[in-house]
BADREN-899378 format. One record per residue (C-alpha): x, y, z. Coordinates in Angstrom, 3 decimals, decimal comma. Layout:
% residues N
<x = X | y = Y | z = Z>
...
END
This chain:
% residues 442
<x = -23,051 | y = -28,527 | z = -194,865>
<x = -24,483 | y = -32,006 | z = -194,924>
<x = -22,504 | y = -34,915 | z = -196,300>
<x = -23,434 | y = -38,555 | z = -196,725>
<x = -21,501 | y = -41,128 | z = -194,725>
<x = -21,152 | y = -42,949 | z = -198,038>
<x = -19,401 | y = -39,983 | z = -199,628>
<x = -15,946 | y = -40,297 | z = -201,119>
<x = -12,995 | y = -38,977 | z = -199,102>
<x = -12,986 | y = -35,849 | z = -201,322>
<x = -16,515 | y = -34,839 | z = -200,381>
<x = -16,064 | y = -35,668 | z = -196,714>
<x = -12,748 | y = -33,786 | z = -196,564>
<x = -14,404 | y = -30,562 | z = -197,701>
<x = -17,087 | y = -31,086 | z = -195,051>
<x = -14,407 | y = -31,632 | z = -192,422>
<x = -12,526 | y = -28,448 | z = -193,377>
<x = -15,669 | y = -26,351 | z = -193,063>
<x = -16,981 | y = -28,012 | z = -189,925>
<x = -13,964 | y = -28,008 | z = -187,624>
<x = -11,705 | y = -25,568 | z = -189,449>
<x = -8,768 | y = -27,759 | z = -190,366>
<x = -5,624 | y = -25,735 | z = -189,546>
<x = -4,499 | y = -23,509 | z = -192,371>
<x = -1,043 | y = -24,866 | z = -191,687>
<x = -2,026 | y = -28,111 | z = -193,401>
<x = -2,404 | y = -26,146 | z = -196,634>
<x = 1,065 | y = -24,620 | z = -196,440>
<x = 2,841 | y = -27,339 | z = -198,408>
<x = 2,532 | y = -25,483 | z = -201,674>
<x = -1,194 | y = -26,257 | z = -201,826>
<x = -3,563 | y = -23,680 | z = -203,285>
<x = -7,239 | y = -24,580 | z = -203,491>
<x = -7,694 | y = -22,036 | z = -206,271>
<x = -5,221 | y = -23,936 | z = -208,448>
<x = -6,961 | y = -27,057 | z = -209,835>
<x = -3,606 | y = -28,751 | z = -210,338>
<x = -2,974 | y = -28,709 | z = -206,595>
<x = -6,339 | y = -30,015 | z = -205,454>
<x = -5,104 | y = -33,593 | z = -205,293>
<x = -2,462 | y = -32,502 | z = -202,765>
<x = -5,076 | y = -30,601 | z = -200,782>
<x = -7,448 | y = -33,574 | z = -200,663>
<x = -4,662 | y = -35,953 | z = -199,678>
<x = -3,344 | y = -33,798 | z = -196,826>
<x = -6,754 | y = -32,868 | z = -195,476>
<x = -7,914 | y = -36,508 | z = -195,605>
<x = -4,841 | y = -37,858 | z = -193,816>
<x = -4,817 | y = -35,156 | z = -191,129>
<x = -8,554 | y = -35,374 | z = -190,474>
<x = -8,852 | y = -39,165 | z = -190,468>
<x = -5,561 | y = -40,215 | z = -188,888>
<x = -3,631 | y = -37,348 | z = -187,276>
<x = -6,695 | y = -35,815 | z = -185,605>
<x = -8,571 | y = -39,076 | z = -185,157>
<x = -10,367 | y = -39,513 | z = -181,872>
<x = -8,174 | y = -41,388 | z = -179,376>
<x = -7,846 | y = -41,738 | z = -175,626>
<x = -5,057 | y = -39,291 | z = -174,640>
<x = -3,706 | y = -41,884 | z = -172,215>
<x = -2,738 | y = -44,030 | z = -175,212>
<x = -0,585 | y = -41,339 | z = -176,816>
<x = 2,937 | y = -42,605 | z = -177,371>
<x = 3,423 | y = -42,291 | z = -181,120>
<x = 4,346 | y = -39,431 | z = -183,409>
<x = 1,098 | y = -38,981 | z = -185,396>
<x = -0,520 | y = -37,032 | z = -182,566>
<x = 2,575 | y = -34,782 | z = -182,447>
<x = 2,323 | y = -33,710 | z = -186,100>
<x = 0,081 | y = -30,657 | z = -185,482>
<x = 2,926 | y = -29,182 | z = -183,413>
<x = 5,026 | y = -29,161 | z = -186,588>
<x = 2,532 | y = -27,784 | z = -189,110>
<x = 4,003 | y = -24,281 | z = -188,870>
<x = 7,444 | y = -25,733 | z = -189,676>
<x = 6,360 | y = -27,342 | z = -192,956>
<x = 7,269 | y = -24,390 | z = -195,257>
<x = 10,792 | y = -24,198 | z = -193,809>
<x = 11,494 | y = -27,942 | z = -193,676>
<x = 11,411 | y = -29,620 | z = -197,112>
<x = 12,280 | y = -33,013 | z = -195,615>
<x = 9,295 | y = -32,838 | z = -193,261>
<x = 6,820 | y = -31,469 | z = -195,826>
<x = 7,810 | y = -33,991 | z = -198,531>
<x = 7,616 | y = -36,888 | z = -196,044>
<x = 4,157 | y = -35,778 | z = -194,919>
<x = 3,057 | y = -35,464 | z = -198,558>
<x = 4,224 | y = -39,005 | z = -199,339>
<x = 2,300 | y = -40,455 | z = -196,371>
<x = -0,810 | y = -38,378 | z = -197,103>
<x = -0,954 | y = -39,512 | z = -200,732>
<x = -0,384 | y = -43,119 | z = -199,646>
<x = -3,420 | y = -43,148 | z = -197,350>
<x = -5,618 | y = -41,081 | z = -199,640>
<x = -4,764 | y = -43,345 | z = -202,567>
<x = -5,530 | y = -46,449 | z = -200,513>
<x = -9,017 | y = -45,191 | z = -199,599>
<x = -10,147 | y = -43,199 | z = -202,652>
<x = -12,446 | y = -45,611 | z = -204,571>
<x = -11,260 | y = -44,312 | z = -207,925>
<x = -7,600 | y = -44,979 | z = -207,046>
<x = -7,201 | y = -47,830 | z = -204,529>
<x = -3,425 | y = -47,726 | z = -204,801>
<x = -1,241 | y = -46,882 | z = -201,800>
<x = 1,931 | y = -46,949 | z = -203,915>
<x = 0,823 | y = -44,725 | z = -206,786>
<x = 3,070 | y = -42,302 | z = -208,667>
<x = 2,496 | y = -39,355 | z = -206,310>
<x = 3,727 | y = -41,389 | z = -203,337>
<x = 6,911 | y = -42,408 | z = -205,133>
<x = 7,483 | y = -38,836 | z = -206,322>
<x = 7,230 | y = -37,318 | z = -202,840>
<x = 9,188 | y = -40,191 | z = -201,288>
<x = 12,139 | y = -39,569 | z = -203,620>
<x = 11,955 | y = -35,828 | z = -202,908>
<x = 11,817 | y = -36,522 | z = -199,159>
<x = 14,926 | y = -38,718 | z = -199,317>
<x = 16,800 | y = -35,999 | z = -201,213>
<x = 15,753 | y = -33,282 | z = -198,774>
<x = 16,636 | y = -35,539 | z = -195,842>
<x = 20,138 | y = -36,152 | z = -197,162>
<x = 20,710 | y = -32,395 | z = -197,430>
<x = 19,343 | y = -31,826 | z = -193,919>
<x = 21,618 | y = -34,489 | z = -192,436>
<x = 24,649 | y = -32,657 | z = -193,833>
<x = 23,683 | y = -29,496 | z = -191,960>
<x = 25,010 | y = -29,570 | z = -188,369>
<x = 21,960 | y = -27,715 | z = -187,024>
<x = 19,221 | y = -29,351 | z = -189,075>
<x = 20,440 | y = -32,877 | z = -188,429>
<x = 19,728 | y = -32,489 | z = -184,687>
<x = 16,333 | y = -30,818 | z = -185,177>
<x = 12,974 | y = -32,301 | z = -184,234>
<x = 11,741 | y = -31,679 | z = -187,785>
<x = 14,315 | y = -34,069 | z = -189,263>
<x = 13,484 | y = -36,707 | z = -186,654>
<x = 9,762 | y = -36,441 | z = -187,445>
<x = 10,529 | y = -36,691 | z = -191,172>
<x = 12,404 | y = -39,956 | z = -190,541>
<x = 9,473 | y = -41,221 | z = -188,431>
<x = 7,056 | y = -40,411 | z = -191,262>
<x = 9,167 | y = -42,306 | z = -193,794>
<x = 9,331 | y = -45,296 | z = -191,430>
<x = 5,548 | y = -45,089 | z = -191,020>
<x = 5,151 | y = -44,970 | z = -194,810>
<x = 7,336 | y = -48,020 | z = -195,353>
<x = 5,467 | y = -49,909 | z = -192,632>
<x = 2,146 | y = -49,089 | z = -194,282>
<x = 3,226 | y = -50,045 | z = -197,785>
<x = 4,923 | y = -53,214 | z = -196,516>
<x = 1,604 | y = -54,250 | z = -194,944>
<x = -0,591 | y = -53,290 | z = -197,901>
<x = 1,769 | y = -54,895 | z = -200,409>
<x = 2,407 | y = -57,908 | z = -198,138>
<x = 6,162 | y = -57,402 | z = -198,029>
<x = 8,808 | y = -57,928 | z = -195,397>
<x = 8,950 | y = -54,949 | z = -193,051>
<x = 11,833 | y = -52,533 | z = -193,681>
<x = 13,828 | y = -51,249 | z = -190,695>
<x = 16,142 | y = -48,688 | z = -192,322>
<x = 14,333 | y = -45,546 | z = -191,178>
<x = 13,699 | y = -46,821 | z = -187,646>
<x = 17,406 | y = -47,559 | z = -187,328>
<x = 18,120 | y = -44,124 | z = -188,797>
<x = 15,994 | y = -42,533 | z = -186,068>
<x = 17,972 | y = -44,529 | z = -183,494>
<x = 21,234 | y = -43,160 | z = -184,895>
<x = 19,900 | y = -39,595 | z = -184,810>
<x = 18,893 | y = -39,948 | z = -181,163>
<x = 22,311 | y = -41,375 | z = -180,287>
<x = 23,817 | y = -38,268 | z = -181,842>
<x = 21,460 | y = -35,917 | z = -179,991>
<x = 21,178 | y = -37,514 | z = -176,564>
<x = 23,623 | y = -35,338 | z = -174,660>
<x = 22,007 | y = -31,944 | z = -175,153>
<x = 19,068 | y = -31,691 | z = -177,525>
<x = 16,372 | y = -34,066 | z = -176,228>
<x = 15,389 | y = -31,903 | z = -173,258>
<x = 12,183 | y = -30,111 | z = -174,365>
<x = 8,777 | y = -31,673 | z = -173,726>
<x = 8,235 | y = -32,086 | z = -177,474>
<x = 11,627 | y = -33,748 | z = -177,932>
<x = 10,897 | y = -36,131 | z = -175,084>
<x = 7,555 | y = -37,064 | z = -176,603>
<x = 9,409 | y = -37,763 | z = -179,843>
<x = 11,791 | y = -39,994 | z = -177,911>
<x = 8,761 | y = -41,909 | z = -176,620>
<x = 7,458 | y = -42,251 | z = -180,185>
<x = 10,742 | y = -43,745 | z = -181,419>
<x = 10,811 | y = -46,026 | z = -178,391>
<x = 7,365 | y = -47,263 | z = -179,364>
<x = 8,478 | y = -47,894 | z = -182,950>
<x = 11,442 | y = -49,928 | z = -181,735>
<x = 9,605 | y = -51,747 | z = -178,975>
<x = 6,900 | y = -53,031 | z = -181,311>
<x = 9,225 | y = -53,812 | z = -184,217>
<x = 12,335 | y = -55,876 | z = -184,784>
<x = 14,648 | y = -56,170 | z = -181,755>
<x = 17,388 | y = -53,549 | z = -181,861>
<x = 20,709 | y = -54,108 | z = -180,177>
<x = 21,937 | y = -51,854 | z = -177,356>
<x = 18,543 | y = -50,298 | z = -176,812>
<x = 19,091 | y = -49,959 | z = -173,074>
<x = 21,998 | y = -47,536 | z = -173,606>
<x = 20,142 | y = -45,405 | z = -176,105>
<x = 16,859 | y = -44,912 | z = -174,288>
<x = 17,925 | y = -44,260 | z = -170,698>
<x = 16,976 | y = -40,629 | z = -170,157>
<x = 18,557 | y = -38,572 | z = -167,357>
<x = 15,247 | y = -36,775 | z = -166,750>
<x = 11,811 | y = -38,281 | z = -166,271>
<x = 9,850 | y = -38,802 | z = -169,475>
<x = 6,079 | y = -38,180 | z = -169,738>
<x = 4,287 | y = -41,291 | z = -168,534>
<x = 0,971 | y = -43,010 | z = -169,268>
<x = -0,116 | y = -46,666 | z = -169,542>
<x = 1,073 | y = -46,846 | z = -173,155>
<x = 4,562 | y = -45,483 | z = -172,419>
<x = 4,898 | y = -47,804 | z = -169,422>
<x = 4,142 | y = -50,664 | z = -171,786>
<x = 6,789 | y = -49,373 | z = -174,215>
<x = 9,417 | y = -49,659 | z = -171,474>
<x = 8,390 | y = -53,259 | z = -170,847>
<x = 8,377 | y = -53,968 | z = -174,577>
<x = 11,956 | y = -52,742 | z = -174,849>
<x = 13,006 | y = -55,187 | z = -172,149>
<x = 11,285 | y = -57,926 | z = -174,113>
<x = 13,021 | y = -56,754 | z = -177,310>
<x = 16,399 | y = -57,126 | z = -175,593>
<x = 15,606 | y = -60,685 | z = -174,511>
<x = 14,342 | y = -61,614 | z = -177,986>
<x = 17,480 | y = -60,129 | z = -179,550>
<x = 19,622 | y = -62,167 | z = -177,173>
<x = 17,634 | y = -65,279 | z = -178,074>
<x = 18,268 | y = -64,656 | z = -181,772>
<x = 22,002 | y = -64,407 | z = -181,080>
<x = 21,821 | y = -67,573 | z = -178,992>
<x = 20,122 | y = -69,468 | z = -181,815>
<x = 22,876 | y = -68,473 | z = -184,244>
<x = 25,775 | y = -69,452 | z = -181,984>
<x = 26,986 | y = -72,380 | z = -179,926>
<x = 26,047 | y = -71,001 | z = -176,516>
<x = 26,519 | y = -72,949 | z = -173,320>
<x = 23,726 | y = -74,496 | z = -171,288>
<x = 24,319 | y = -71,769 | z = -168,688>
<x = 23,710 | y = -69,070 | z = -171,291>
<x = 20,495 | y = -70,825 | z = -172,258>
<x = 19,429 | y = -71,035 | z = -168,622>
<x = 20,222 | y = -67,343 | z = -168,041>
<x = 18,186 | y = -66,378 | z = -171,074>
<x = 15,235 | y = -68,384 | z = -169,805>
<x = 15,453 | y = -66,611 | z = -166,441>
<x = 15,480 | y = -63,228 | z = -168,209>
<x = 12,442 | y = -64,220 | z = -170,266>
<x = 10,521 | y = -65,250 | z = -167,162>
<x = 11,444 | y = -61,948 | z = -165,481>
<x = 10,053 | y = -60,068 | z = -168,476>
<x = 6,819 | y = -62,079 | z = -168,305>
<x = 6,500 | y = -61,180 | z = -164,602>
<x = 6,824 | y = -57,484 | z = -165,454>
<x = 4,344 | y = -57,741 | z = -168,317>
<x = 1,814 | y = -59,416 | z = -166,016>
<x = 1,827 | y = -56,278 | z = -163,863>
<x = 0,768 | y = -53,947 | z = -166,689>
<x = -3,015 | y = -54,714 | z = -166,678>
<x = -3,165 | y = -53,619 | z = -163,022>
<x = -1,748 | y = -50,207 | z = -164,046>
<x = -4,415 | y = -49,312 | z = -166,620>
<x = -7,646 | y = -47,395 | z = -165,861>
<x = -10,626 | y = -49,530 | z = -164,975>
<x = -12,586 | y = -48,374 | z = -168,032>
<x = -9,799 | y = -49,748 | z = -170,244>
<x = -10,537 | y = -53,337 | z = -169,311>
<x = -12,280 | y = -55,236 | z = -172,117>
<x = -15,861 | y = -56,393 | z = -171,535>
<x = -16,633 | y = -59,919 | z = -172,710>
<x = -19,792 | y = -60,541 | z = -174,784>
<x = -21,205 | y = -64,047 | z = -175,137>
<x = -21,977 | y = -65,395 | z = -178,615>
<x = -25,760 | y = -65,228 | z = -178,049>
<x = -25,459 | y = -61,431 | z = -177,494>
<x = -23,558 | y = -60,870 | z = -180,765>
<x = -25,424 | y = -60,156 | z = -184,025>
<x = -25,380 | y = -63,088 | z = -186,404>
<x = -23,756 | y = -61,020 | z = -189,184>
<x = -20,739 | y = -60,353 | z = -186,947>
<x = -20,425 | y = -63,986 | z = -185,894>
<x = -20,533 | y = -65,137 | z = -189,500>
<x = -17,893 | y = -62,597 | z = -190,567>
<x = -15,439 | y = -63,627 | z = -187,882>
<x = -16,038 | y = -64,798 | z = -184,315>
<x = -13,627 | y = -67,171 | z = -182,611>
<x = -14,929 | y = -69,290 | z = -179,790>
<x = -17,948 | y = -68,301 | z = -177,722>
<x = -17,316 | y = -64,609 | z = -177,051>
<x = -15,803 | y = -61,333 | z = -178,214>
<x = -14,413 | y = -58,327 | z = -176,310>
<x = -15,552 | y = -54,693 | z = -176,321>
<x = -13,013 | y = -51,955 | z = -175,605>
<x = -13,126 | y = -48,328 | z = -174,480>
<x = -12,105 | y = -47,270 | z = -178,002>
<x = -9,879 | y = -48,413 | z = -180,870>
<x = -6,744 | y = -46,781 | z = -179,427>
<x = -7,205 | y = -48,684 | z = -176,155>
<x = -7,786 | y = -51,895 | z = -178,098>
<x = -4,554 | y = -51,246 | z = -180,002>
<x = -2,643 | y = -50,834 | z = -176,720>
<x = -4,016 | y = -54,099 | z = -175,331>
<x = -3,138 | y = -55,926 | z = -178,540>
<x = 0,410 | y = -54,573 | z = -178,361>
<x = 0,706 | y = -55,921 | z = -174,811>
<x = -0,668 | y = -59,301 | z = -175,841>
<x = 1,660 | y = -59,506 | z = -178,849>
<x = 4,683 | y = -58,972 | z = -176,622>
<x = 3,425 | y = -61,564 | z = -174,140>
<x = 2,975 | y = -63,936 | z = -177,061>
<x = 6,559 | y = -63,535 | z = -178,280>
<x = 8,075 | y = -64,099 | z = -174,844>
<x = 5,781 | y = -67,054 | z = -174,064>
<x = 6,811 | y = -68,641 | z = -177,355>
<x = 10,457 | y = -68,215 | z = -176,401>
<x = 9,848 | y = -69,918 | z = -173,050>
<x = 7,890 | y = -72,710 | z = -174,755>
<x = 10,803 | y = -73,316 | z = -177,133>
<x = 13,370 | y = -73,408 | z = -174,306>
<x = 11,438 | y = -75,340 | z = -171,661>
<x = 10,638 | y = -79,033 | z = -171,441>
<x = 7,944 | y = -81,194 | z = -169,900>
<x = 5,217 | y = -79,586 | z = -167,793>
<x = 6,813 | y = -76,130 | z = -167,913>
<x = 6,726 | y = -76,260 | z = -171,705>
<x = 3,074 | y = -77,321 | z = -171,704>
<x = 2,157 | y = -74,456 | z = -169,362>
<x = 3,896 | y = -71,942 | z = -171,630>
<x = 2,077 | y = -73,305 | z = -174,691>
<x = -1,288 | y = -73,087 | z = -172,899>
<x = -0,543 | y = -69,493 | z = -171,908>
<x = 0,413 | y = -68,703 | z = -175,493>
<x = -2,822 | y = -70,235 | z = -176,811>
<x = -4,889 | y = -68,231 | z = -174,319>
<x = -3,155 | y = -65,052 | z = -175,463>
<x = -4,014 | y = -65,907 | z = -179,062>
<x = -7,662 | y = -66,420 | z = -178,057>
<x = -7,656 | y = -62,979 | z = -176,408>
<x = -6,239 | y = -61,375 | z = -179,576>
<x = -8,878 | y = -63,098 | z = -181,707>
<x = -11,604 | y = -61,826 | z = -179,341>
<x = -10,813 | y = -58,241 | z = -180,489>
<x = -11,535 | y = -58,954 | z = -184,165>
<x = -15,326 | y = -58,268 | z = -184,052>
<x = -14,764 | y = -54,939 | z = -182,252>
<x = -12,381 | y = -53,769 | z = -184,963>
<x = -13,926 | y = -55,317 | z = -188,096>
<x = -17,581 | y = -55,780 | z = -187,164>
<x = -19,586 | y = -57,547 | z = -189,863>
<x = -17,422 | y = -56,347 | z = -192,765>
<x = -16,354 | y = -58,933 | z = -195,283>
<x = -15,911 | y = -56,781 | z = -198,408>
<x = -14,239 | y = -53,377 | z = -199,025>
<x = -16,384 | y = -50,345 | z = -198,143>
<x = -16,124 | y = -46,593 | z = -197,749>
<x = -14,529 | y = -45,391 | z = -194,518>
<x = -17,706 | y = -43,643 | z = -193,334>
<x = -20,197 | y = -46,378 | z = -194,162>
<x = -22,517 | y = -47,093 | z = -191,210>
<x = -24,358 | y = -49,993 | z = -192,845>
<x = -22,242 | y = -52,545 | z = -191,001>
<x = -22,764 | y = -53,887 | z = -187,496>
<x = -20,391 | y = -53,828 | z = -184,529>
<x = -20,890 | y = -55,404 | z = -181,110>
<x = -22,274 | y = -52,954 | z = -178,540>
<x = -23,988 | y = -52,913 | z = -175,167>
<x = -27,709 | y = -53,784 | z = -175,032>
<x = -30,073 | y = -50,834 | z = -175,638>
<x = -27,155 | y = -48,749 | z = -176,909>
<x = -26,087 | y = -47,695 | z = -180,383>
<x = -22,584 | y = -48,011 | z = -181,813>
<x = -20,943 | y = -44,557 | z = -181,443>
<x = -20,621 | y = -42,829 | z = -184,811>
<x = -16,906 | y = -42,209 | z = -184,241>
<x = -16,333 | y = -45,963 | z = -183,965>
<x = -17,460 | y = -46,540 | z = -187,573>
<x = -14,687 | y = -44,199 | z = -188,705>
<x = -11,943 | y = -45,241 | z = -186,286>
<x = -12,594 | y = -48,965 | z = -186,765>
<x = -12,434 | y = -48,562 | z = -190,546>
<x = -9,355 | y = -46,334 | z = -190,434>
<x = -7,386 | y = -48,295 | z = -187,833>
<x = -8,909 | y = -51,783 | z = -187,826>
<x = -6,462 | y = -53,288 | z = -190,291>
<x = -3,506 | y = -51,287 | z = -188,939>
<x = -4,308 | y = -52,526 | z = -185,437>
<x = -4,994 | y = -56,194 | z = -186,186>
<x = -2,406 | y = -56,858 | z = -188,889>
<x = 0,728 | y = -56,762 | z = -186,620>
<x = -0,574 | y = -59,183 | z = -183,941>
<x = -1,955 | y = -61,550 | z = -186,573>
<x = 1,403 | y = -61,572 | z = -188,346>
<x = 3,068 | y = -62,234 | z = -184,992>
<x = 0,778 | y = -65,196 | z = -184,410>
<x = 1,780 | y = -66,584 | z = -187,818>
<x = 5,325 | y = -67,017 | z = -186,507>
<x = 4,116 | y = -69,448 | z = -183,837>
<x = 1,558 | y = -71,639 | z = -185,633>
<x = 3,519 | y = -74,657 | z = -184,409>
<x = 2,088 | y = -73,980 | z = -180,927>
<x = -1,528 | y = -73,301 | z = -181,959>
<x = -4,629 | y = -75,464 | z = -181,849>
<x = -6,082 | y = -76,451 | z = -185,214>
<x = -9,148 | y = -74,206 | z = -184,792>
<x = -6,827 | y = -71,260 | z = -184,073>
<x = -4,827 | y = -71,912 | z = -187,234>
<x = -8,071 | y = -72,041 | z = -189,235>
<x = -9,400 | y = -68,757 | z = -187,787>
<x = -6,025 | y = -67,067 | z = -188,276>
<x = -6,003 | y = -67,925 | z = -191,972>
<x = -9,595 | y = -66,761 | z = -192,397>
<x = -8,990 | y = -63,377 | z = -190,768>
<x = -5,732 | y = -62,715 | z = -192,612>
<x = -7,571 | y = -63,386 | z = -195,864>
<x = -10,421 | y = -61,158 | z = -194,683>
<x = -8,152 | y = -58,217 | z = -193,873>
<x = -6,402 | y = -58,731 | z = -197,178>
<x = -9,773 | y = -58,368 | z = -198,907>
<x = -11,000 | y = -55,411 | z = -196,815>
<x = -7,811 | y = -53,378 | z = -197,241>
<x = -6,831 | y = -54,563 | z = -200,718>
<x = -3,564 | y = -56,136 | z = -199,568>
<x = -1,675 | y = -57,020 | z = -202,727>
<x = -0,138 | y = -60,329 | z = -203,758>
<x = 3,638 | y = -59,970 | z = -203,198>
<x = 4,406 | y = -62,014 | z = -206,311>
<x = 2,629 | y = -59,511 | z = -208,529>
<x = 5,394 | y = -57,258 | z = -209,790>
<x = 7,407 | y = -57,195 | z = -206,569>
<x = 10,879 | y = -58,420 | z = -205,837>
<x = 10,351 | y = -58,146 | z = -202,068>
<x = 9,971 | y = -61,237 | z = -200,015>
<x = 6,797 | y = -61,526 | z = -197,988>
<x = 3,909 | y = -63,752 | z = -197,020>
<x = 0,776 | y = -63,484 | z = -199,115>
<x = -2,487 | y = -63,353 | z = -197,234>
END
């Protein structure tokens, strides 16, 4: 069947189910298409699975848990914690995109979230369930949900579920993380920790006696964990009266991390390297919507762009630490390196957001994106850029906000403009509107 790219998620979901035969397993969460009362659940699950779980991505970027979810679809009927967690996330994303709803925190999300917490508590009391992959995935989904809502509602990121996953892995490490699927889950939790708040004692938790699956993204996760340890040590140092030697040792550790991070670009496939486009080759609509400096970068796909931005965000954090600890010429060099990293992050904005300046349907192709001469923008990029653009850009932009003291004035201006733009495109809410959480409004 034909479907307009301007169609609502409901219409496109039905098209997707018919066209590529969405697994029946996605309908096994008490969803019956013949029952009108359950259609909202069906639409939500099918939309989330089609647009996010089964989204097109370079397999060499796989290091999260979303791509692992299809392996657990047949476990949904027997795992209430997993099925309720998936339902909460699905309704969150469907509500955020459905034009008639535009609410990622609507009643259905809260209902399934409460049910998921209850089912999770029961599962954790069972000695067999608490060490199962299904429970670990359920915790990952709840962490993913809280991350999403924290971003869309402009709140401080919550770490409870990520720390809960850490505790579960500590409990399981000796005997139950040996299957390929379990090891891929371990990688996913590593990624969540490495790109989030520094967690103490990570080196003890994540050392695996057997080799884990490896790709450029997982290699970066290992480097990010080393950076997380240094940043955690720096936070402790700032809150205590450490000696000059401790400060010097920390600086040496930070420089060692930077040296390791500098190796990573040489480990990625050649087609992953961004291609720089000069301003005169970029459509005017894109430049007006958001172009920093005289060029932008094109990437292999959105998942590769996301991986590069993760690398740059980590480099940014460690460079800022060195800039704060160094003096004189060494400090100036660190600040210049930090500013160049910020420029490189900004250069990805046109690839992910194109010419968009106002909210639009996910499958709208009326907008422009930078592309090679005599070529058309791939159709899949319209979808993946809409679905993941904000998710990909929001974390590095928030990271940059922490270091505005080191930025040039034109960088501060562009940062504010793009945060406001993403807030408009993805309907990021004002944190002072009915929320007791502390956060920074876009």
